[in-house]
N, C-alpha and C positions, 0 to 999 in steps of 0.2 A: 123714767118711772114717776109714778104720781104719788103724792102723799102728803100728810100733815104732821109736822114735827112739833116738839115740845116748845119751840119758839113761835108757835102759832103762825105758821105760814104753809102755803100749799106750793109744791115745787114739781115742775114737770121738765123732763129732759127734752131738748130739741134737736132736731137734725140740722135745720138751717134757720137763719134769721136774715131777713133782707129789709133794707129801707129804700124808698123811692122819694126823691125830691123834684118835684116838677120845676121845669126851667122857668126862670124869671126873665122875660123879654127886656125889661129895663136894665138888667144887668149882663145880658148877654150870656146866660148860663145855659149849659146843656143839661139834660135830664137822663138819668140812668139809675139802675138798681145797684146797690152795693150789697154784696151777700157774703155772710159769715157762715162757715160750717163747723160743726164739732169734729174735733180730731184730737189724737193724743199730743200732738205737738203744740196746738193753739189752746186747748182746753175744751171742755164740754160746755155746750149752750144750755142754759136753763131760763124758764119762764117762771117767775116767783111772784105769788099774790100774798102779800102780808095781811095780818089781821087788821091792821090800821087802814086797809084799803089802797095801799100802794102796789102798782104793778112794776115789776122790774125784770129786765133781760140782762143776763150777765154771761161773761165767758171767762173762766178762771177768775182773776181779780179785776177784770174790766167791766165796768157798768155800760152796757150799750144803749140801755133804754131805761126810763124811769119817770113815772107821773102817777098822780092820785087819781083814783076811780071814783072819789066822793062826789064830785060834780061833773063826771065825765060826759054826762048826757049833753052838756052845753057845747062840747067840743069834739066828741069822739063818736064814730060810728064803727061797728064791728060786724063782720060776716064770716060765717064758717063755710068752708068747702072741704069735704073729705077730712084729711088730716092736717088742714091748715087753717088758720085765722088771719084775716085780712083787716088791719086797723087803718081807718082813715081819719086823720086829725085836722082841725082847723083852729089855729090860735093866732089871735092878733093879725089877722089877714094872711097869715102863712098856712098852707095847705101842704101836708105831706102824707105819705103812706108808709107802713111797715107790715111785713108779713112773717108769720113764724110757722114752721112745719115740725110737727111733733115726731119724736122717735119712739120706737118700740121694737120688740122681738119680731113683730110682724106688721103688715100694713093694717090689719083689722085692730090690732091693739093700739097702734098710733092713732087711728080714727077714734078709738074708745077714749083714749088720754085727751084728744083734742076735745071730744064732747064733754068730758068731765070738766076741763078748763072753762068751756063755753057756759056751762052750768053755773060756775063759781062766778063768772063775769056777769051773768044775768041777775045776780044779786045787787049790781049797781046800775046796769043799763041793758037795754034789749040787744040780743045777738041774733042777726039775720042768718038765714040758711041759703039765701040766694046770692050768687056772685054779682056784686056791682059792676057798673061799666069798667072796662079794663082801661089802664092808662094808656097814653100814646106809645106807639112801639119805641122801645128802647133797648140798647144793648146790654145784656146781663153780664155783669163782670164779677169776678171774684174780688176779693180785698187786695190780692197780689196783682192782678191785672190792672186794677184801677190806679195803682201806685205808679205804673208805667206809662200812664197817659200824660200827654204834654200838658203844661199849664193852662193852654187855651181850651183844653177838653175837659179839665177838671172844674166841677162847680165850685163857685167861690161863696163862702158863707158870709152872711152879714156880720158886722163888727161884734154884735152882742149875741150871736146865735151860732152854734157849732153842731154838726151831724156826726163829729167823730166820737170815738168810745172815750170815756173817762175812767181813770183808776181811781181807787179809794183814796190813794196818797194824794193825787192831784186835787180831789174835791176837799180833803182836809186841809191842804195848803191853801186852797181858795178861800175857805171859811175862816181860817187863821189870819188872812190878810198877807201871807207869805208869798203867793204866787197869783197873779192876775189870770183869770180864765174866763173864756167865753163859754157860758154854760148852754146845754141843749135848749130848744124852744120850750119843752115841758117844764123846766125850772122857772120860767117866767110867769107861770100860771099859779095864782093863789087859791086855795079851796076856800078861804075865809072871805065872807063879804068885807068890803073896805071898811065899814063902819064898826066891824067886830075887832079888827086888829088893835086899834087904840084901846078899846075896852079891855082886851086881853092883855096888853102890855102893862096898863095901869094895875090890873089885878096881880100880875107877876111881881111888879116893883113894890107892892104892898106886902108881899109874902117875904118874911124875914129870912126864910131859907133860900130865897131865889139867887142872891149873891154866891153862896156856896154851890149851888146848882150850876150856874154859869161857869164857875172855876172848874168844877168836876167835868163838865162838857169839853171845856178847853183842853184839860189834861188828857181827856180820852182821845180827842182829835190829834193831839201831839203824839199819842202813843200809836196812832195809825200811820204816822209818816214813814217809819222804817219799813212797811210793808210793800 
């Protein structure tokens, strides 16, 4: 279902979400698709675009994908094909792809929802309608099947990058310093120019209400830990 709620966000229900990590020859990695599907047991997949310009893909309480669209033209290309969107990202020399297939009561409704999402994304960057070159042939595996692969067949993430899903609880623990976590590649990309970060920090420190704001954020993060 597509729509805009009181929290100023657009939400679309997804049928499938998959991510593809090209193999790295220097690390001896294999390449394959990891596919998540909506179900009653694992939860429904959703594509969310916040008013702040952030794109999220979630399943139940798990955050599978998250990045800002505000400067996405520098690292992201999107193509639409029927009821699916293909995202090709390049950050800090690392390239990867993800694909989302929209859900609906019929194929035509799913295509309509996909087109609506593409229109929303076009507010931030162009969305192509031609399929880009396909990735090298790879075995399409579900999450369950990939867990059965031997260590030699499973792609190894770099120390500071993970392709696994993250729960809200684990993110809160990370930012509170209680749990060291390897964040997804998208979290390593700042939407602010380097020179603006220091100015923004100085402005915050000069605000007499900033310490109370920081304390309130910390308390809210602690409140998320039981989830």
